[in-house]
N, C-alpha and C positions, 0 to 999 in steps of 0.2 A: 504494500500500500504506500510505503514511503516513496517509492520510485514513481508513483503517479505525479508527485510534485515536479519531477524532472520533465515528464511528458507535458504537463501544463506549461512549464517554463518554456519548453521548446516551441509549443504551439503559439504561445503569445509572442515569443521572440520572432517567429516567422511572420506573424500578423504585423508586428512592428516593421519588419523588413519590407513586407509587401506594400507598406504605405509610402515608400520612397518615391513612387511615381504618382502619388496622389496630389491634387492641386493644393491641399493644405496638410502636408505631411507632419509638421512639427507636433501639433497637439495629439495626433493619433499615434505617432511613434512614442511619445511620452506616456500616453495612457497604456498602451499595450506593453511597453517596456517595464512600466511600474508593476503590472501584474506578473510579468515574468520574474522580476526581481523579488517580489513577495513570495512567489512559489519556490525560488531558489533558497531564500532565507528560511522558509519553512522546512525545506529539505534538510538543511544543515542544523536546524534547531535554533532555539533562542529568538524566535520571532515574537516580538511584543505585539499585542493586539492593536495598539495605536498605529503601528506601521501599516497595517492593512485597513484599519478603520478610517483614518483621515482621507486617503485617496478614494475610498469607497463613498464617503460622504460627498466629496467634490464631484466624483463621477455621477452620483445620483442627481445632484443639482443640475449638472450639465445635461444628463439624460432627460430630465423633466422638460427642458427646452425643446426636445424633439417629439414630445407627446402629441402636439397638434399636427405635426407632419405625419406621424404614424396614424393618427385618427383619420386624416385626409386619405391616406392610402387605403385604410379599411373601408372608408365611405365610397371609394372608387371600385370596390369589389375585390380588393386585394389582387390586382394584376401582378403577373410574374415580375420578380426582381432578380431573377437568376439568369437572365439572358446573357447579353454580352457584358464585358467588364466596363464598357463605357456606359455611363448613365445618360440614356437618351432623354429621360424625363426626370424632373427634380425629385419626384417621390421615390425614385429608385435609389438615388444616393442617400437621401435623408432616412429612408427606411432601413437601409443597410447600416448606416451610422447608428440609428436607434438600436438596432439589434446587437451591434458590436459593443455599444456602451452597456447595454443590458447584460451581455455576457461578462464583460469586465467587472461590472458592479456586483453581480451575483458571485463571481469567483472571489473577489476581494472580501465580500461578506462571509463566504464560507471560511476563508483563511482567518478572518478576524475572529469568527466563532471558534475555530479549531485552536487557535493560539491563546484564546482566553482561558483555557483550562476547563471549560464547561463540560467537555466530553470526559475528562479525567474525573471530575467531581461526580458526574453521573454514574460512571463505572464504579466508583468507590461506594456510592450509596446502594448500588444493587448487590454488592458483595456482602 
């Protein structure tokens, strides 16, 4: 299970790398690289919950700005966003970004929870 952290780190590092050709790469590279960093820190141990929690809160706030665009995509009948890599319509890019932020936010939330010791305390209570 510990090596799952390395897989998560590799996947988010690749996501950061793939942002290099994006029109606005800086923020996306920072977001995905932060998740990769947190996964590596969790792998090696000693991850403090605040290290995952602070970026998770920031990403959540940023994610909330994409909710109207996502709602627009849903109101359009959820047309495909998986066609070409070029975003022909604005909703394609915004929906992909919405989902990428959601994935990063959930991942950081899981790491914040795991590093809080809540799982250890739960296991101790059941024994």
